[in-house]
C-alpha positions, 0 to 999 in steps of 0.5 A: 537478520536478512531482508530485502522486501523494500526498494530501500534495502541496504546496498540494494541487496538486503539489510543484514544488521538493522533494517533501513526502515528502523526494523531491528534484527529482533522484530525481523526474526519475530516476523519470519517466525510469524510468516512461518507459522502462517505458511504452517496454517496456510497448509492445514487451512488449504487441507482442510478445505479440501476435505470439506472442513470449513475454515472459521472467518476468525481464521481468515481475518487472522490469516490476512491480519497476520501477513499484512502486519509483516509488511514494511512500516507497519509493526515494529514493537516486538512484543505486539507479535507475540499474542499474534504468533501464538494465536495463529499457532493455536488456530492452526493446531485446533484446525490440524486436529480435524484434518486427516491429511499429513500437513508436515512438521509444524513449529512449536511456539512459546516464550517471550517476544525474546525467545521467539525472535531467536526462534524465527533466526532459523526462517529467514526468506533465504530458506524459502528454496535453494535454488535463487531463481525458484527462491526469487519467485517464492519471495515475489509471491510472499511479498505479493500476498503482503500487499493482497493481505493489506488491502484484504484487511482494509476491505474487511474492516469495512464489511467486504470479504470474499471466501474464496480470496481467503482460500486462495491467500491459504493456498499461496501460503502453502506453496511456499515450502513446496517443490515447485518449477518455474512455471508453477511459481509463475503462474501462482505469482500472476494468480496473486496479481489476480487476487489482488485485483479482486481485494482492490475491488472489494476495498473500493466497494467499501469505501465508496459504499461507506463514504460515497464516489470521490468528487474533484475537490480542492483542498487546502495545504495552509493551516487554520488557526485553532487545535490539530489532529493529523491522520496519516496512513490509509484507513478511511474509517478510522478518519471517519470516527475521528471526524465524529468524535471531534465534532463541536470540539474546535479541533480541526482534522488534517490529513497526511500522505496517502490520506490526502484523497480522503478530501474527496469523498462526500461523506467525510468532506462534509464534516466542517472541521476536516480542513486540509492537508499538511506535509507530504509523503511518509518518509518526510515525516520525522521533520514534518511531524516535529513541526505539527503543533497537535496530535498525530494519528498513525493508521494502517502502514507507513510509521517511521521511528518517531523522533523524541520531540513529538513521540509523546503526541503520536498514537498508533491505531489497527495493526501499527506499532512502535515501541512506547508509543501509545496505541489506541484500539476499538476506535476510541480516540479520546487520547488522541482528542485529549492530547490535541487539547493540551498542544498549542495548535496553530496560532494563525491562518496560513495559505500555502495554496491548494491542490486537487483530488477526487478524480477516481474512476467516476469523475474521470468517466463523468468526463470521458466524452471530452477526453475522448473528443480531445484524443480525436481532435489531437488536443491529448497526445498521450496519457502518463501514469505516474504514480507508486510508492515514495521513498528517501532514496536518491533518483526520485526526482526523476519523477518530478523532472518527468512530469515537469517535462511532460509536453503540455499536450499530454495528462498525468494521471497519478496515485499513491503517495509517489504523487507528492514528487509534483502533487502541487505543480500548476500543469494547467489544462487541456479543454478544461480538463486538468493536466494533473489528475489525482486518482487516489490512494495506492489502492485506487489502482482499481480506478486507474484500471477501470478508466484504462478499460473504459478508454480502451473499450471507447477506442475499440482497441486493447489497453496496450494499444492506448496512447497510456504509459506507466511510469512506476515508483515503488517501495513496498510490497503493496507495490509488488501486488499491484505490479503483479495485478497489472502483469496479470491484466497482460500490461506491457511496457512499464517503467519502474524505478527507482531501482529494481527489486533486490529479490528479482534474479537475472533470470527472473528478470529476463523472463518479465523482460521477454514476456512483459517489456518491463524495464527500468527508468532511465532519464526523463528525456530519454524516456520521453523520447522513447515513448513519444518518438 
């Protein structure tokens, strides 16, 4: 195997024996095969559209789900990939039979998971291109597509879809085997960033349309005596269905990881048994889940190898999978509920304080006049967007130190699970505006962008001219897609850490530095001095 798509890749170069994430060689290879077959489907679908042949929504959804399922920490179960690969290949062949154009050779797939995995060894990411710089850009494109596809799938679940976006995913997949130059591939990467902005906009419309706009909400970090279910991942619909199915059962529902912002949505917070937040970010789940006295539901991505002590208590849903872990489908969480009833739950109430969430764009723009007044009066000197993916690799204490050392006349905006490095810090307020504003999940980068644009309009300047600095952490491919979105929008001077992507070559990095002044984080002291003077 060779996999370098995440920040924690072995030796900062690539995992070759087993993924740091827990992905086996067999799963890595079968995922590579799925990507190859999806590239072929993308080629056929692109040709079909050029000939005026309709591409079904089934193929569109199949593509997004397939690409998303290869994102880090989603599906580790090779058996689950077998029907996916075969269905994609069948759809490819059926559509190809209608197309006049020569779409090139296709990969015939058949056999067991082991056989498909063996076949997938012929399609590592290193085969994308012989030229390392072109290969680097193609990897950026594919990894960006994984993030885009995740948000497209999340949005589609809530009824928000865009045919043009699906067509663009197919076009980008079709570009991977083509002989393209640096300029063309850079253009496609920027296009991927534009696509991701649209995908996040769709997801925002789905979430706010179904559950209302988030409002500032205090969330308990302790526990309430009684039976309990913990929900991790990203999916709001799964959480809503679970809340409905547990109403009146005496079971309290807790969030974990990126589900924390769910407490700010009016249509979710109205459930009395939707109690509080437990634990921190995804990489701490082995310790935190082992101590949780109830059932655990993993939605979307972020699962780690379950420890034996709680393997029988954890369930997956959606595209998430781990061998030997019970998978529940179609929104039926009865098995999760029954397990929660069997387990002891929390013996007593505990008070571990509270945190604030719910500062999405509507909440922040609702007090925009106070923010603008604070800037003009000199009470607010600077804004820092400190967020992104958290992870276990050393060096991430930088983000905690940065926030703690940020001057008291600055405001911290945060989103995604990177917030767990400092989400419970008491930073005070400026004129009644909390200094720490939790905008939401990683996809709520859309809200952050809208806030920045609104402030730029208010001050009659560009976003790059605002007293705003972005200090980002990355781990997986959603972060890649969000970074591409920021670059598409022309955002400059981004500081990125804790380390730079292994799939970015020196020449590609030089391009990013020259055009966008992207830079690695250094130390909080040095970076604050460079930003604030």
